[in-house]
C-alpha positions in Angstrom: 4.1 -7.5 -3.0 5.1 -7.3 0.6 4.1 -10.3 2.6 4.0 -11.1 6.3 4.6 -14.1 8.5 1.6 -16.2 9.3 2.2 -16.0 13.1 3.8 -13.4 15.3 4.0 -14.4 19.0 3.2 -11.3 21.1 3.6 -10.7 24.8 0.0 -9.6 25.2 -3.3 -9.7 23.2 -3.1 -5.9 22.8 0.4 -6.1 21.2 -0.8 -8.8 18.9 -3.6 -6.5 17.7 -1.1 -3.7 17.3 1.1 -5.9 15.1 -1.9 -6.9 13.0 -2.9 -3.2 12.6 0.6 -2.2 11.4 0.8 -5.1 9.0 -2.7 -4.2 7.6 -1.6 -0.6 7.1 1.6 -1.7 5.4 -0.5 -3.7 3.0 -2.6 -0.7 2.2 0.4 1.4 1.6 2.0 -1.2 -0.7 -1.3 -1.6 -2.6 -1.6 2.1 -3.0 2.0 2.6 -4.2 1.6 -0.3 -6.6 -1.5 1.3 -8.1 0.2 4.7 -8.4 3.3 3.1 -9.9 1.4 1.5 -12.7 -0.7 4.6 -13.3 2.4 6.7 -13.6 4.3 4.2 -15.8 1.3 3.8 -18.1 0.9 7.6 -18.3 4.6 8.0 -19.1 4.4 5.4 -21.9 1.2 6.9 -23.3 3.0 10.2 -24.2 -0.1 12.1 -23.0 1.2 15.1 -21.2 -1.9 15.9 -19.1 -2.3 12.3 -18.1 1.4 12.1 -17.0 1.2 15.4 -15.0 -1.9 14.2 -13.2 -0.4 10.8 -12.4 2.9 12.4 -11.3 1.1 14.8 -9.0 -0.9 12.0 -7.4 2.2 9.9 -6.8 4.2 12.8 -5.3 1.3 13.8 -3.1 1.0 10.2 -1.8 4.7 10.0 -1.1 5.0 13.3 0.7 1.7 13.2 2.6 1.5 9.5 3.5 4.6 7.5 2.8 7.2 9.8 4.3 5.1 10.7 7.4 4.8 6.9 7.9 8.6 6.5 7.8 9.1 9.5 10.1 6.7 8.0 12.7 8.5 4.7 12.6 11.8 6.4 13.3 10.2 8.4 16.1 8.4 5.6 17.8 9.1 2.1 16.6 12.8 2.1 16.0 13.9 3.5 19.3 11.9 0.8 21.1 13.7 -1.9 19.1 17.3 -0.4 19.1 18.4 -2.0 22.4 17.8 -5.5 21.0 18.4 -5.0 17.3 20.6 -2.0 16.7 22.0 -3.3 13.4 18.6 -4.0 12.1 17.3 -0.5 13.1 20.4 1.1 11.5 19.7 -0.8 8.3 16.0 0.3 8.3 16.9 3.9 8.8 19.4 3.7 5.9 16.6 2.3 3.7 14.4 5.2 4.8 17.1 7.6 3.6 17.1 5.8 0.3 13.3 6.0 0.1 13.5 9.8 0.8 16.1 10.1 -1.9 13.9 8.3 -4.4 10.9 10.5 -3.5 13.1 13.6 -4.1 14.0 12.2 -7.5 10.4 11.5 -8.3 9.3 15.0 -7.2 12.0 16.7 -9.3 11.5 14.5 -12.4 10.2 16.5 -15.3 10.7 13.9 -18.0 8.3 10.9 -17.9 11.0 8.3 -18.3 12.8 9.6 -15.2 9.7 9.7 -13.1 8.8 6.2 -14.2 12.3 4.9 -13.3 12.1 6.6 -9.9 8.8 5.3 -8.9 9.6 1.8 -10.0 12.7 1.8 -7.9 10.8 3.3 -5.0 8.1 0.6 -5.1 10.7 -2.2 -5.2 12.6 -0.8 -2.3 9.5 -0.1 -0.2 8.1 -3.6 -0.6 11.4 -5.1 0.5 11.5 -2.7 3.4 8.0 -3.6 4.5 8.8 -7.3 4.4 11.8 -6.7 6.8 9.6 -4.7 9.2 6.8 -7.3 9.2 9.0 -10.3 9.5 12.0 -9.0 11.5 11.2 -5.8 13.4 7.6 -6.2 14.5 8.2 -9.7 16.1 11.1 -8.3 18.1 8.9 -5.6 19.5 5.9 -7.8 20.0 7.8 -10.5 21.9 9.6 -8.0 24.3 7.6 -7.9 27.6 9.4 -4.6 28.4 7.8 -2.9 25.4 4.1 -2.2 25.2 3.7 -1.9 21.5 0.0 -1.0 21.8 0.9 1.9 24.0 3.7 3.1 21.8 1.4 3.1 18.8 -1.7 4.5 20.5 -3.4 7.0 18.3 -0.7 7.0 15.6 -2.6 7.0 12.4 0.6 7.3 10.4 1.5 3.7 11.6 -1.9 2.2 12.1 -4.0 3.8 9.3 -7.5 4.9 9.8 -6.9 8.6 9.4 -9.1 10.7 7.1 -7.8 10.7 3.6 -5.9 13.7 2.4 -6.2 15.5 -0.9 -4.7 12.5 -2.6 -8.0 10.7 -2.4 -9.3 8.8 -5.5 -11.3 11.8 -6.7 -8.0 13.6 -7.2 -6.6 10.9 -9.5 -9.5 11.5 -11.9 -10.6 10.0 -15.2 -10.0 6.4 -14.2 -6.3 6.3 -14.9 -5.5 4.7 -11.6 -4.3 1.1 -11.6 -3.2 -1.7 -9.4 0.4 -2.2 -10.4 0.0 -5.9 -11.1 -0.7 -5.8 -14.8 -3.6 -5.2 -17.1 -6.5 -7.4 -18.3 -7.1 -8.0 -22.0 -9.5 -5.0 -22.0 -6.7 -2.7 -20.7 -8.3 -2.4 -17.2 -5.7 -2.8 -14.4 -5.8 -6.3 -12.8 -4.9 -7.2 -9.3 -4.4 -11.0 -8.7 -4.6 -11.6 -4.9 -4.4 -15.4 -5.0 -0.8 -15.3 -3.9 -1.2 -12.6 -1.3 -1.3 -13.9 2.3 -4.9 -14.0 3.6 -4.0 -11.8 6.6 -3.3 -8.8 4.4 -5.3 -9.6 1.3 -8.2 -7.3 2.1 -5.9 -4.4 3.0 -4.0 -4.8 -0.3 -7.2 -4.5 -2.2 -8.3 -1.5 -0.2 -5.0 0.2 -1.0 -5.2 -0.5 -4.7 -8.8 0.6 -5.0 -8.0 3.8 -3.1 -5.8 4.8 -6.1 -8.7 4.3 -8.6 -10.4 7.5 -9.7 -14.1 8.1 -10.1 -15.2 6.2 -13.2 -12.1 4.0 -13.1 -12.1 0.2 -12.7 -10.0 -2.5 -11.3 -10.2 -6.2 -12.2 -9.8 -8.3 -9.1 -8.8 -12.0 -9.3 -9.6 -13.9 -6.2 -9.3 -17.6 -5.1 -13.0 -17.6 -4.1 -16.1 -15.5 -4.2 -15.0 -12.5 -2.1 -18.3 -11.6 -0.6 -16.9 -10.4 2.8 -14.3 -8.3 1.0 -17.0 -6.7 -1.2 -19.1 -5.8 1.9 -16.1 -4.1 3.5 -15.1 -2.4 0.3 -18.7 -1.1 -0.1 -18.6 0.3 3.4 -15.2 1.8 2.9 -16.2 3.5 -0.4 -19.5 4.7 1.0 -21.4 2.6 -1.5 -19.6 4.1 -4.5 -18.5 0.8 -6.0 -20.1 -1.2 -8.8 -19.3 -4.9 -9.0 -19.5 -7.0 -12.2 -18.6 -10.7 -12.1 -16.5 -11.7 -15.2 -15.7 -15.2 -14.1 -17.2 -17.4 -11.3 -14.7 -20.1 -10.4 -13.9 -22.8 -10.0 -10.2 -21.9 -10.1 -10.6 -18.1 -9.9 -13.2 -15.5 -9.5 -12.7 -12.4 -11.6 -14.6 -9.2 -10.8 -14.6 -5.7 -12.3 -14.7 -3.1 -9.5 -15.7 0.4 -10.6 -15.7 3.5 -8.5 -18.9 5.4 -9.2 
């Protein structure tokens, strides 16, 4: 799971807010890709042709409609602003984007389940490392540069800040509850997302991203370090009330909840 530094010193409050928005969107993307990865790997291992095809379509659609546009927007807006101070870092990030694009091509072209599973596993691993570098190396450089107004550069860019209307790769397209979180499964076979080790600053966004990949009727077991009441309120608003919550364990070390999209 991609993490982020606890503190980023910015040259203005607006830039600090812009950094936070980008990091939140990164967490959502990582959570979504993690969920789609486990869904596709599970489908590949199940030997169920229809389930694999559905999971494969959802993963490819997410990559082509959300992941790659995000990368393209970074190269168009973020990276040029940082090149004067961190040219080597920017070149390295672009090289990683090229590798990500190559893995998406492999995933798109994969007809055999084992090849698709291998491609998306590699894609997820590379993407999470890439986000970590952006959060901890690239964004601080931009935020601290008084000559760069990060908030102005990113204004209105939903590819980098999130908040756009969902595309056809919304949860209803994943169908039949085969979506999962990418962090393992509970004893009942329901995908399980343990956020206790996820930094608090991006914890909610990570859950949002994972739940976005859950189809209607599907469930996700959430493991939290406390009763996540604020998160549940936000999730209910985000899902337009289409979420059912069942407490499986109430502390003291962990709270386990089954979240079901209705």
